[in-house]
N, C-alpha and C positions, 0 to 999 in steps of 0.2 A: 943724335936726334931721334925722336920717337914720333911716328905719325899717329894721330888720334882723330877720330871723328867727333865733332863737338856738338853737344846738345845743350844750348843755353836755356835755362829755365829760371825765371825770376824767383828769387828767395830760396833757391835750392842750393844749399851748401852742404857738402858731404865729406866724410873723412875716411881715410884708409882703414880697412878692416871691417867696414860697415857695408851691408847690402841693402838696396832699396828697390821696391817694385815701382814700375812706371806703366802708365797706360798711354800708348802711342797711337795717334789717329791721323796726324798730318801726313800726306803722301811722301814728302821729302824725308821725314824721319822714319817712316816705315821702310823706305828704301835704304836709309842709313843703317837701320838695325840689320836688315838682311845682308847688306854689304859687310858689316862688321862680323857677323856670324860666318859668312862664307869665306872671308879673308883673314879671320883670326886677328881682327883689329880692335883695340880698346875704344870704348866710348868715354868721353869726358863730359860729365854733367856739371854745369857751372852756374853760379849766380851771375846776374847781369848788371850792367851799369848804364843802361839807356836803350831806347828803341831806335833802330835804324830805319825800319819800315813797318807800317801797320796797315791793316785792312781799313777800308773806308766805312764799313758798316758791320753790324753784328750779323754773323752768319748762323743759319739754322744748322743743327747737328749733321744733317745729310749733306749740306754744302761743305761743311768743315772737313768731311771725310775725303773730299775731292779737291780741296784747295788749301794752300799753305796760309798760315796765319801771320802774326807779327814776326818780324826779324829783330833780334836783340843783339846788342854789343856785349860780348862776354867779358867777365873778369879774367885777369891774366893768370891767376893761380886757382887751381881746381883739383879735384880728385878724379881718377879715371880707373876703369877696370873692364873686365870681360863682361859681355852681355849674354844672358840666358833667355831663350824664348820659352815662355810659360804657356801661352795660349794665342791662337789666331782665330778671330771670329769671322763669321761669314761675310761681314761687311768690310773686312780688311783690317780692322783694329787689332793691335797687338798688345798682349800683356807680357812684359819682360821683367827680368830681375838684373840689376847691374851690381856686380860684386867689385867694390872699389878696392884697389890694390896699392895705389901710389899717388903722390902729389906731383903735378906737372905745372910747368909755366909755358904760356904761349910764346912762340918765337917768330914763326914765319908761316903765313897762310900758303897751303899747297893747292887747295881747291875751294871754290866758293859755291858752285852749283853742281848738282842739285842740293848738296848739303856741304857744310864746311869740313874740310880736313886741314889740320894744322900740324906743323912740325913743332915739337915741344921738347923741352929739357926737363930732366928730373929736378924737382924742387926739394932739396934735401936739408936736413937739420945740420947745424954747425957741430963740429967734433966736440966730444965730451972729455973733460979731464977726470981723473980718479976722484977728486973731491966733489965734482959735479954728480957723480954716480951715487955717492952717499946721500947727498941732499935730495936727489931725485927719488931714491927709494923711500926716504922718510915722507916726502910729499905724496908719493903713491899710496903709502899706508894711511896717511891722514885722510886723503880723499875717500879711500875705500871704507874706512871706519865711519866717516860721516855719511856715506851712502847707506851703510848698514843701519845706522841710526834713523835716517830719514825713512827708510823702507821697513822699519820695524812693524811687524804685523802683516806684511804683504809676503806671503809664503813664496809666491812665484818669483818675486823680485829677489828675495833672499836666496832662493835656490839658484837663480841665474848667476848672482855674484859669487856663489860658492862653487860653481861648476868649474871643471878643469879648464874650459875655454878662457874664463875670466881670471882664474887664479894663476894660470901659466903665462899671462901676458907680461911682457917687459914693461917697465915704467913708460918707455917711449910709446909702445903700442897702446897702452892703457890711456895715455894722454890724448890719443886720437879717438879711440872707440867710446870713451866715456861721454863724449860730446853727443853721441847718438841717443843718450838717455834723457835729454832735457830739451824742452822747448825754449828757444831763445831767439831774439831778433836775428835776421839774416846777416845784418852788418856785424853783429858781435861774433857770430859763427865764422864769418869771413876773416875777421881780425885774428881769431884763434887759429884758423887754418893756415894763415900766412906766417904765424910765429915759427921761428926756426930753431927754437930751443924747447925741449920737452918740459923743462922747469917752468918756462913762461906759461905754457899751456896748462900745466897742473896748478900753478898759482892762480890763474884766471878762473879755473873750474872750482878750486877750493874757496875762493872769494865768493863765488856764486852760490855754492851749496851751503855755505855757512849762513846764508840768508834764508834758506828754505826750512820751514818748520815741518816736523814729521806729520804726515797726513794719514798714517795708518794706525790703527789701534788693535789691541788683542780682542 
């Protein structure tokens, strides 16, 4: 079991290999960030499936800095990683970066207050056969070629895809990270996150990118 501090954020679905910045202002989550940094604990940022508790009225910004907001019921599968403190403002707000490393599944709550800590298990892909690897490489190449076509004329995008970071990804790693390049409904992203075969993820992405028309020109 792996203990993780949980940060439920509606519509926030994240993938291993991707880092995201967050602005933290609620007291309980500021405490959670400091706890994770001091104790080398991962933060799990997850999509939600309902509200457990909500405030009765809209709060002014200065009130929100001193009071906790709505409490959400988390999705069971999410990505987690180490947190990096980027900035701490005079009023206590924190700017952080979460570097997602792995997928986890909720199993047992360890702590509820002042913030949630859950015991989790790794949420791993199913084992691959040799034939699977061949098909996976082909799908990886198809998605990459389609991305290069879509991004034609966007030098920054093309340079990113040609970088060592992207070129050296395995097909499985690519099937996660490529999801960070697109805007899509949170429900769709959650479905992809919960897929336990890289081939499934790449098939879903290929189907999506095949509907996108190139938006850049020379």
